[in-house]
C-alpha positions as CSV (number, residue, x, y, z in Angstrom):
1,M,147.6,179.8,45.3
2,H,146.5,182.1,49.0
3,Y,143.0,181.1,48.7
4,Y,143.7,177.4,47.9
5,F,146.2,178.0,51.4
6,Y,142.6,179.3,53.6
7,L,140.2,176.5,51.8
8,V,142.1,173.8,53.3
9,L,143.3,176.1,56.6
10,I,139.1,176.9,57.3
11,I,138.2,173.0,56.4
12,I,141.3,171.8,58.9
13,L,139.4,173.7,61.8
14,I,136.0,173.2,61.1
15,I,137.2,169.0,61.6
16,V,138.9,170.1,64.4
17,F,136.3,171.9,65.9
18,L,133.8,169.3,65.0
19,I,136.2,166.3,67.0
20,F,136.1,168.7,69.8
21,N,132.8,169.1,70.4
22,R,132.0,165.1,69.6
23,T,134.2,163.8,73.0
24,S,133.2,167.4,74.7
25,K,129.9,166.0,75.1
26,K,131.0,162.1,76.9
27,P,131.4,163.1,80.5
28,S,134.8,163.2,81.7
29,D,135.9,160.3,84.4
30,H,136.2,163.1,86.8
31,Q,132.0,163.7,86.1
32,L,131.3,159.9,85.8
33,F,132.8,160.4,89.5
34,S,130.8,162.5,90.9
35,N,127.6,161.0,89.3
36,A,128.7,157.5,91.0
37,L,129.1,159.7,94.4
38,N,125.5,161.3,93.7
39,A,124.3,158.3,93.5
40,L,125.5,156.5,96.3
41,V,124.2,159.5,98.3
42,N,120.8,159.1,96.8
43,N,120.9,155.7,97.2
44,E,121.3,154.2,94.6
45,K,123.8,151.3,94.6
46,K,122.8,149.7,91.6
47,R,123.7,153.3,89.0
48,A,127.0,154.0,91.5
49,Y,128.3,150.5,90.9
50,E,127.8,150.6,87.4
51,I,129.1,153.6,86.7
52,L,132.1,152.9,88.8
53,K,132.5,150.1,86.6
54,Q,132.3,152.3,83.7
55,I,135.1,154.2,85.0
56,I,137.4,151.1,85.8
57,S,137.0,149.5,82.3
58,K,138.7,153.5,80.2
59,D,140.7,153.5,83.4
60,S,141.9,151.0,85.9
61,S,144.7,152.9,87.8
62,H,141.2,155.4,89.2
63,Q,142.1,154.7,92.7
64,E,139.4,155.8,94.4
65,A,136.6,154.6,91.9
66,Y,138.5,151.0,92.9
67,L,138.1,151.9,96.6
68,L,134.6,152.9,96.2
69,L,133.7,149.3,93.9
70,G,134.5,147.1,96.8
71,N,133.3,149.0,99.5
72,L,130.1,148.1,97.7
73,Y,130.5,144.7,97.0
74,R,131.3,144.6,101.1
75,E,127.1,143.8,100.7
76,K,127.4,141.3,98.2
77,N,130.5,140.0,98.0
78,I,132.6,140.4,100.7
79,E,135.6,138.1,99.6
80,K,135.3,139.6,96.3
81,A,135.4,143.5,98.1
82,I,138.6,142.2,100.4
83,R,140.5,140.9,96.9
84,I,139.8,145.1,95.5
85,H,140.9,146.1,98.4
86,Q,143.9,144.2,99.1
87,S,144.5,145.4,95.4
88,L,144.7,148.6,96.3
89,V,147.0,148.2,99.4
90,I,149.7,147.1,97.5
91,R,150.3,149.7,94.6
92,P,152.8,151.7,94.2
93,N,153.0,156.2,95.8
94,L,149.6,155.7,97.0
95,S,149.1,158.9,99.5
96,K,148.9,158.8,103.3
97,E,145.1,159.7,103.4
98,F,144.5,156.9,100.9
99,K,145.9,154.5,102.8
100,F,144.6,155.1,106.0
101,Q,141.0,154.6,103.5
102,V,141.6,151.3,102.2
103,H,143.1,150.1,105.0
104,K,139.6,151.1,107.1
105,S,138.2,150.1,103.8
106,L,139.8,146.3,104.9
107,A,138.8,147.3,108.4
108,L,135.5,147.1,107.6
109,D,135.5,144.4,105.5
110,Y,137.3,142.0,107.7
111,L,134.4,143.1,110.6
112,D,131.4,141.9,108.2
113,Y,133.7,138.7,107.7
114,D,134.7,138.1,111.2
115,N,138.0,138.0,111.4
116,I,138.3,140.1,114.0
117,E,141.9,139.6,114.1
118,K,142.7,140.6,110.6
119,A,139.9,143.7,111.0
120,K,142.4,144.7,114.9
121,K,145.5,144.3,112.0
122,E,144.0,146.6,109.4
123,L,143.1,149.1,112.8
124,S,146.5,149.0,113.9
125,N,147.5,150.3,110.1
126,C,145.0,152.9,110.7
127,L,146.0,154.2,113.2
128,S,150.0,154.7,112.3
129,I,148.7,156.2,109.9
130,R,146.7,158.8,112.1
131,P,147.1,158.0,116.3
132,R,144.4,160.3,117.2
133,E,141.7,159.4,114.7
134,Y,139.0,158.9,117.5
135,W,136.4,155.9,115.0
136,V,139.7,154.0,114.9
137,L,140.7,154.0,118.8
138,N,137.0,153.6,119.6
139,Q,137.0,150.9,118.1
140,L,140.0,148.6,118.6
141,K,138.8,149.7,121.5
142,N,135.5,147.7,121.4
143,L,137.1,144.6,119.9
144,S,139.5,144.2,123.0
145,V,136.0,144.8,125.3
146,E,134.2,142.2,122.5
147,Q,137.4,139.5,123.6
148,K,137.8,140.8,127.6
149,N,141.0,142.3,126.7
150,W,140.9,144.9,129.4
151,G,144.6,146.1,129.4
152,D,144.0,146.4,125.9
153,A,140.7,148.0,126.1
154,L,142.0,150.2,128.6
155,I,145.1,152.0,126.8
156,Y,142.4,152.9,124.1
157,E,140.0,154.2,125.9
158,E,143.0,156.6,127.5
159,K,144.2,157.3,124.5
160,I,140.7,158.8,123.2
161,L,140.9,160.4,126.6
162,K,143.5,162.2,126.5
163,F,143.0,163.2,122.6
164,F,139.2,163.5,123.8
165,P,139.3,165.4,126.9
166,E,135.9,167.5,125.4
167,N,134.2,163.5,126.0
168,K,132.5,163.1,129.3
169,E,131.3,159.4,128.1
170,T,134.0,157.4,129.0
171,D,134.2,153.7,129.9
172,A,137.8,153.9,131.2
173,S,136.0,153.3,135.5
174,M,134.0,150.3,133.8
175,L,137.5,149.1,132.6
176,N,139.9,149.8,135.5
177,Y,137.6,147.5,137.4
178,F,137.5,144.1,134.9
179,L,141.3,144.6,134.6
180,A,141.0,144.7,138.7
181,K,138.5,141.8,138.2
182,D,141.5,140.0,135.9
183,F,144.1,140.2,138.4
184,Q,142.3,139.4,140.7
185,K,142.0,135.7,139.5
186,K,145.6,136.0,139.5
187,D,145.9,136.2,142.8
188,N,147.9,140.0,142.3
189,Y,146.1,141.9,145.5
190,K,148.0,144.9,144.8
191,K,147.3,145.5,140.9
192,Y,144.1,144.5,142.1
193,V,143.4,146.8,144.4
194,Y,145.8,149.8,142.0
195,H,143.0,149.4,139.2
196,L,140.1,149.4,142.0
197,K,141.4,152.3,143.2
198,K,141.9,153.6,139.7
199,S,138.4,153.1,139.2
200,I,136.7,155.5,141.2
201,S,138.9,158.0,140.3
202,Y,136.8,159.3,137.2
203,A,133.9,161.2,137.3
204,N,131.5,158.7,135.7
205,V,132.2,155.4,138.0
206,Y,131.7,151.9,137.4
207,P,130.0,150.8,140.9
208,K,131.0,147.9,141.2
209,A,134.8,149.2,142.3
210,F,132.8,151.7,144.9
211,R,131.3,147.2,146.2
212,D,134.8,146.0,145.7
213,L,136.8,147.9,147.4
214,C,134.2,148.0,150.6
215,L,134.1,144.3,150.8
216,L,138.1,145.0,151.3
217,Q,138.2,147.3,154.6
218,D,138.0,144.9,157.5
219,N,140.2,147.4,159.2
220,S,138.0,150.6,158.8
221,L,134.4,150.7,159.7
222,D,134.0,154.0,158.2
223,K,135.8,153.7,154.5
224,M,133.9,150.3,154.7
225,I,130.7,151.9,155.4
226,E,131.3,155.1,152.6
227,Y,131.8,153.2,149.8
228,F,128.9,151.3,150.6
229,V,127.3,154.4,150.5
230,N,128.6,155.0,147.4
231,Y,128.1,152.3,145.7
232,V,124.6,152.2,146.7
233,T,123.9,155.3,145.9
234,I,125.2,155.1,142.5
235,Q,123.5,151.2,141.8
236,K,120.1,152.2,142.1
237,N,118.9,148.7,141.7
238,D,120.1,144.9,141.9
239,F,121.4,145.8,145.1
240,V,119.7,144.0,148.0
241,D,121.7,140.9,147.7
242,D,125.0,143.1,148.5
243,C,123.3,144.7,151.9
244,K,122.8,141.1,152.9
245,L,127.0,141.0,152.7
246,I,128.0,143.7,154.0
247,E,126.0,143.1,157.1
248,Q,127.3,139.9,157.2
249,K,130.2,141.3,156.9
250,L,129.9,143.8,159.6
251,F,127.7,140.5,162.0
252,D,131.3,139.1,162.0
253,M,133.4,141.5,162.4
254,N,131.6,141.9,165.9
255,A,130.4,145.4,164.2
256,Y,126.0,145.1,163.9
257,H,126.2,148.2,165.1
258,Q,127.1,150.1,162.4
259,I,124.2,148.4,160.0
260,E,122.0,150.8,161.5
261,N,124.4,154.1,160.6
262,L,124.6,152.4,157.7
263,Y,121.3,152.5,156.3
264,R,120.6,156.1,157.8
265,Q,123.4,157.5,155.8
266,I,122.2,155.6,152.7
267,L,119.2,157.7,153.6
268,D,121.0,160.5,153.6
269,S,122.6,160.3,150.3
270,N,118.9,159.0,148.7
271,F,115.5,157.8,149.3
272,N,116.4,154.3,149.5
273,S,113.3,151.7,149.8
274,F,115.3,149.1,151.0
275,A,117.6,151.0,153.4
276,F,114.2,152.3,154.3
277,N,112.8,149.1,154.8
278,R,115.7,147.1,156.8
279,L,116.5,151.0,159.1
280,T,112.5,150.3,159.9
281,D,113.2,146.1,161.1
282,I,117.0,147.1,162.8
283,L,114.8,149.8,165.3
284,L,112.0,148.3,166.0
285,E,114.0,144.9,166.7
286,K,115.6,147.3,169.4
287,N,112.3,148.2,170.5
288,E,113.4,151.8,169.6
289,K,109.2,152.4,167.8
290,D,109.7,156.5,168.6
291,K,112.8,156.7,166.2
292,A,110.9,154.1,163.9
293,N,107.9,156.7,163.8
294,E,110.0,159.6,163.2
295,L,111.4,157.8,160.3
296,I,108.9,157.0,158.9
297,Q,106.8,160.6,159.3
298,S,110.3,161.7,158.7
299,V,109.2,160.6,154.4
300,I,105.4,159.4,154.5
301,H,104.6,163.3,153.4
302,E,107.0,163.7,150.5
303,M,106.6,160.6,148.7
304,P,103.6,158.2,147.5
305,N,105.1,155.0,148.3
306,P,102.7,151.5,149.7
307,I,106.4,150.5,151.2
308,I,106.3,153.2,153.6
309,R,102.7,152.3,154.4
310,L,103.6,149.1,154.9
311,N,105.8,150.1,157.2
312,Q,103.5,153.0,158.7
313,I,101.4,149.1,160.0
314,K,104.4,147.4,161.1
315,L,104.9,150.0,163.9
316,K,100.4,148.9,165.1
317,V,101.9,145.4,165.3
318,N,102.9,143.7,167.9
319,D,103.7,139.7,166.1
320,L,106.7,139.3,165.3
321,E,105.9,136.7,162.5
322,I,103.7,139.3,160.7
323,R,106.3,141.6,160.9
324,K,108.4,139.0,159.9
325,S,106.3,139.2,157.0
326,L,105.3,143.2,156.6
327,S,109.0,142.6,155.8
328,I,109.7,139.5,153.8
329,L,106.8,141.7,151.7
330,C,108.6,144.8,151.7
331,N,111.4,143.3,150.5
332,E,110.3,141.6,146.9
333,M,108.2,145.3,146.1
334,V,111.6,146.4,146.3
335,I,113.1,143.6,144.0
336,D,110.3,144.6,141.6
337,E,111.3,148.1,141.2
338,K,114.2,146.8,139.2
């Protein structure tokens, strides 16, 4: 009796062992998902796709597999990617972290689909879950810039500055400038000036803010020159037309004598070919050859600039037309330096 009992027990244990041993050789969903991730890391997208489909066929509730499958579809069938991610986001009992990832995937879907408004909506959903997420804030800022919505762009940029103060590269100055230009178009002078001044308050100033402030200074020559010198110093090039504009403004204000002061201050800040050429011309117009020569000698041995040599030739020429032609040539060379 006992013999048969033990025999049956042994047979049952052997059967259980065989069943367990056979199923253990099949990879679990967790192992399959790890294989899919490894395939993605190795850029084996087709293999990852097949593994994810295998997981979903066994377990339709596997959220992570659906999420990755949708991301894979983004490259070949964007509409299907959107449908997969939309079906995920409405599932109950999703963790906050997983919801963030689904909304992020949907935002990327809509960006690829060129539906900017829906992309912004999904990014806003991301932001409601993670208010300090740099990638989301930066995406929203860039989309606002693309749509020339400077106010919204500035809001996102200020949040980036607040949450990530170590980020030295900032667009806040530029965004304030373009917001100011919007107010200028709306004839809102007060806000136009406010945002111009806000623009120059940052370390990395958008140069045209200095230029616009300069042109607003009808009652302060010192401020006008200060702003313009700052503008030219930062702008480096593409400022020749602005120099002509400020000269005309000074002339209209009966302050033509300040033009010499303007170009001297620019040169005190840094050597500038156009400022050097104009200052030499101004001194020669005033018949101050000694001062013009002094200016040329102060730099001629320090830099091999052909414009300096051409201005040296001007000193030796009395014919006004030849001088004028040399000046035009110098200015054309400045433009070619861009």
